[in-house]
N, CA and C atoms as a LAMMPS dump frame, in Angstrom:
ITEM: TIMESTEP
0
ITEM: NUMBER OF ATOMS
231
ITEM: BOX BOUNDS ff ff ff
-5.0000000000000000e+02 5.0000000000000000e+02
-5.0000000000000000e+02 5.0000000000000000e+02
-5.0000000000000000e+02 5.0000000000000000e+02
ITEM: ATOMS id mol type element x y z
1 1 1 N 5.819 5.062 16.732
2 1 2 C 4.609 4.605 15.355
3 1 3 C 5.708 4.53 14.514
4 2 1 N 5.541 4.195 12.934
5 2 2 C 6.584 4.526 11.467
6 2 3 C 4.769 5.543 10.338
7 3 1 N 4.877 6.019 10.303
8 3 2 C 3.52 6.752 8.717
9 3 3 C 4.13 6.037 7.396
10 4 1 N 3.569 5.338 6.303
11 4 2 C 3.68 5.702 5.522
12 4 3 C 2.55 5.105 3.93
13 5 1 N 2.765 6.142 2.998
14 5 2 C 1.493 6.847 2.009
15 5 3 C 2.276 5.315 0.973
16 6 1 N 1.238 4.458 0.781
17 6 2 C 1.874 3.758 -0.542
18 6 3 C 1.513 3.669 -1.896
19 7 1 N 2.019 4.65 -3.084
20 7 2 C 1.246 4.842 -4.268
21 7 3 C 1.368 3.731 -5.049
22 8 1 N 0.478 2.884 -5.613
23 8 2 C 0.37 1.382 -6.307
24 8 3 C 0.067 1.246 -7.268
25 9 1 N 0.11 1.199 -8.517
26 9 2 C 0.125 0.229 -10.24
27 9 3 C -0.655 -1.011 -9.591
28 10 1 N -1.312 -0.596 -10.394
29 10 2 C -1.991 -2.145 -10.553
30 10 3 C -2.133 -2.398 -11.978
31 11 1 N -2.039 -4.02 -12.306
32 11 2 C -2.12 -4.059 -13.397
33 11 3 C -4.231 -3.925 -13.711
34 12 1 N -4.182 -3.28 -15.721
35 12 2 C -6.065 -3.149 -15.628
36 12 3 C -6.722 -4.842 -15.202
37 13 1 N -7.854 -4.302 -15.434
38 13 2 C -8.612 -5.095 -13.916
39 13 3 C -8.732 -5.43 -12.987
40 14 1 N -6.962 -5.71 -12.929
41 14 2 C -6.977 -6.265 -11.654
42 14 3 C -7.92 -5.13 -10.199
43 15 1 N -7.73 -3.413 -10.722
44 15 2 C -8.058 -3.189 -9.574
45 15 3 C -9.159 -3.011 -8.369
46 16 1 N -10.127 -3.552 -8.622
47 16 2 C -11.179 -3.872 -7.51
48 16 3 C -10.335 -5.087 -6.288
49 17 1 N -9.937 -6.075 -7.144
50 17 2 C -9.137 -7.065 -6.502
51 17 3 C -8.378 -6.974 -5.541
52 18 1 N -7.387 -6.023 -5.988
53 18 2 C -6.099 -5.9 -5.143
54 18 3 C -6.618 -4.72 -4.164
55 19 1 N -7.713 -4.189 -4.209
56 19 2 C -8.315 -2.597 -3.361
57 19 3 C -8.601 -3.24 -2.141
58 20 1 N -9.653 -5.244 -2.348
59 20 2 C -10.312 -5.707 -1.595
60 20 3 C -9.032 -6.286 -0.794
61 21 1 N -8.179 -7.168 -0.795
62 21 2 C -6.79 -7.845 -0.894
63 21 3 C -5.996 -6.493 0.236
64 22 1 N -6.144 -5.594 0.187
65 22 2 C -5.259 -4.451 0.668
66 22 3 C -5.943 -3.625 2.013
67 23 1 N -7.73 -3.521 2.288
68 23 2 C -8.121 -3.493 3.455
69 23 3 C -8.363 -4.178 3.574
70 24 1 N -8.024 -5.847 3.277
71 24 2 C -8.187 -6.928 4.553
72 24 3 C -6.682 -6.601 5.208
73 25 1 N -5.985 -5.87 5.326
74 25 2 C -4.631 -5.93 5.721
75 25 3 C -5.013 -4.752 7.146
76 26 1 N -4.207 -5.539 8.131
77 26 2 C -4.862 -4.522 9.294
78 26 3 C -3.954 -2.938 9.603
79 27 1 N -2.292 -3.49 8.378
80 27 2 C -1.654 -1.954 8.645
81 27 3 C -2.631 -1.065 8.16
82 28 1 N -3.402 -1.256 7.066
83 28 2 C -3.385 -0.852 5.863
84 28 3 C -4.473 0.051 7.366
85 29 1 N -4.568 1.839 7.207
86 29 2 C -6.109 2.415 7.878
87 29 3 C -6.514 3.273 7.244
88 30 1 N -5.969 3.151 6.195
89 30 2 C -6.785 3.755 5.336
90 30 3 C -6.335 3.787 3.575
91 31 1 N -7.563 3.957 2.493
92 31 2 C -7.69 3.868 1.4
93 31 3 C -7.808 3.742 0.856
94 32 1 N -7.396 4.502 -0.973
95 32 2 C -8.639 4.76 -1.512
96 32 3 C -7.474 4.881 -3.25
97 33 1 N -8.346 5.287 -4.225
98 33 2 C -8.157 4.805 -5.252
99 33 3 C -8.006 6.278 -5.851
100 34 1 N -7.136 6.572 -7.459
101 34 2 C -6.571 7.326 -7.271
102 34 3 C -6.911 7.379 -9.139
103 35 1 N -6.5 8.701 -9.729
104 35 2 C -6.577 8.678 -11.127
105 35 3 C -5.445 9.428 -11.593
106 36 1 N -4.74 8.318 -12.472
107 36 2 C -3.345 9.233 -12.883
108 36 3 C -2.376 7.981 -12.84
109 37 1 N -0.749 8.2 -12.422
110 37 2 C -0.088 7.123 -12.854
111 37 3 C 0.075 6.46 -11.853
112 38 1 N -0.533 6.452 -10.8
113 38 2 C -1.092 5.664 -9.773
114 38 3 C -2.354 5.355 -9.684
115 39 1 N -2.732 3.582 -9.444
116 39 2 C -4.361 3.491 -9.029
117 39 3 C -5.307 3.776 -8.274
118 40 1 N -3.709 3.098 -6.931
119 40 2 C -4.381 3.075 -5.525
120 40 3 C -3.615 4.229 -4.08
121 41 1 N -3.83 4.209 -3.361
122 41 2 C -2.875 5.34 -2.278
123 41 3 C -3.798 4.458 -0.84
124 42 1 N -2.346 4.194 -0.24
125 42 2 C -2.394 2.994 1.25
126 42 3 C -1.945 4.256 2.085
127 43 1 N -2.691 4.089 3.018
128 43 2 C -1.988 5.414 4.224
129 43 3 C -1.249 3.956 5.185
130 44 1 N -0.344 3.902 5.629
131 44 2 C 0.181 2.462 5.921
132 44 3 C 0.575 2.92 7.966
133 45 1 N 0.407 2.416 8.93
134 45 2 C 0.203 3.2 10.642
135 45 3 C 0.389 1.311 11.05
136 46 1 N 2.425 1.912 11.78
137 46 2 C 3.189 0.684 11.762
138 46 3 C 3.988 1.021 13.419
139 47 1 N 4.929 -0.067 13.219
140 47 2 C 5.878 0.216 15.14
141 47 3 C 6.803 1.104 14.403
142 48 1 N 7.66 0.374 13.18
143 48 2 C 8.863 1.095 12.635
144 48 3 C 8.658 1.104 11.646
145 49 1 N 9.743 2.04 10.84
146 49 2 C 10.043 1.387 9.718
147 49 3 C 10.408 0.264 8.853
148 50 1 N 11.195 -0.377 9.796
149 50 2 C 11.329 -2.066 9.274
150 50 3 C 10.45 -2.869 9.105
151 51 1 N 8.8 -2.594 10.018
152 51 2 C 8.543 -3.196 9.901
153 51 3 C 6.975 -2.606 8.717
154 52 1 N 7.688 -1.274 8.375
155 52 2 C 7.037 -0.876 6.849
156 52 3 C 7.344 -1.101 5.612
157 53 1 N 8.773 -1.62 6.096
158 53 2 C 9.387 -1.9 4.908
159 53 3 C 9.096 -3.859 4.604
160 54 1 N 8.815 -4.668 5.987
161 54 2 C 8.198 -5.764 5.108
162 54 3 C 7.013 -6.024 4.508
163 55 1 N 5.854 -4.976 5.54
164 55 2 C 4.625 -4.667 5.08
165 55 3 C 4.419 -4.006 3.55
166 56 1 N 5.332 -3.445 2.963
167 56 2 C 5.639 -3.068 1.532
168 56 3 C 6.144 -4.331 0.474
169 57 1 N 7.01 -4.776 1.137
170 57 2 C 7.219 -5.776 0.341
171 57 3 C 6.955 -7.626 0.482
172 58 1 N 6.648 -8.009 1.697
173 58 2 C 5.747 -9.015 1.607
174 58 3 C 4.306 -9.608 1.745
175 59 1 N 2.882 -8.171 1.991
176 59 2 C 2.201 -8.363 1.945
177 59 3 C 1.954 -7.762 0.783
178 60 1 N 2.201 -6.219 0.436
179 60 2 C 1.023 -5.03 -0.953
180 60 3 C 2.27 -6.144 -2.016
181 61 1 N 3.664 -6.699 -1.448
182 61 2 C 4.182 -6.353 -3.61
183 61 3 C 3.921 -7.771 -4.056
184 62 1 N 3.307 -8.517 -2.788
185 62 2 C 3.497 -10.169 -3.532
186 62 3 C 1.599 -10.592 -3.571
187 63 1 N 1.055 -9.342 -3.589
188 63 2 C -0.92 -9.509 -4.402
189 63 3 C -0.861 -9.636 -6.016
190 64 1 N -1.005 -10.497 -6.205
191 64 2 C -1.952 -10.779 -7.144
192 64 3 C -2.504 -9.637 -7.556
193 65 1 N -1.401 -8.547 -9.224
194 65 2 C -2.381 -7.499 -9.574
195 65 3 C -1.091 -6.033 -9.622
196 66 1 N -0.514 -6.753 -8.102
197 66 2 C 0.289 -5.152 -7.902
198 66 3 C 1.087 -4.668 -8.869
199 67 1 N 1.475 -4.398 -8.863
200 67 2 C 3.047 -3.719 -10.726
201 67 3 C 4.173 -3.687 -10.213
202 68 1 N 3.694 -2.174 -9.413
203 68 2 C 4.77 -1.213 -8.977
204 68 3 C 4.57 -0.551 -7.763
205 69 1 N 5.086 -0.5 -6.771
206 69 2 C 4.738 0.41 -6.268
207 69 3 C 5.702 1.743 -5.246
208 70 1 N 5.217 2.744 -4.766
209 70 2 C 6.358 4.053 -4.272
210 70 3 C 5.699 4.492 -2.734
211 71 1 N 6.862 4.133 -2.02
212 71 2 C 6.522 4.644 -0.539
213 71 3 C 7.035 5.516 -0.232
214 72 1 N 6.547 6.605 0.305
215 72 2 C 6.87 7.565 0.783
216 72 3 C 6.728 8.261 2.639
217 73 1 N 7.472 8.09 3.434
218 73 2 C 7.794 8.193 4.731
219 73 3 C 7.441 9.696 5.233
220 74 1 N 6.865 9.491 5.969
221 74 2 C 6.597 10.255 7.308
222 74 3 C 7.283 10.455 8.789
223 75 1 N 7.653 11.36 9.617
224 75 2 C 8.008 10.929 10.798
225 75 3 C 7.436 9.855 11.611
226 76 1 N 8.789 9.855 12.476
227 76 2 C 8.146 8.503 13.663
228 76 3 C 7.514 9.348 14.635
229 77 1 N 5.544 8.795 14.446
230 77 2 C 4.437 8.952 15.483
231 77 3 C 4.915 8.895 16.718
């Protein structure tokens, strides 16, 4: 399994919408609001780093209101 923390910038006024959409994703194990450069951080646990890339590119970045992401990866579990 692979672990990733995704920092997410959101358009103003879209924070709740993006949070709710992220919470619906089965790969998101934890989700927290942030204050500062990024608005949210999502803990993602998936089968491998290729799957992590797919989740970020095809599921997270396609949510209306997501402006930017930065993914931090950990060692394979």
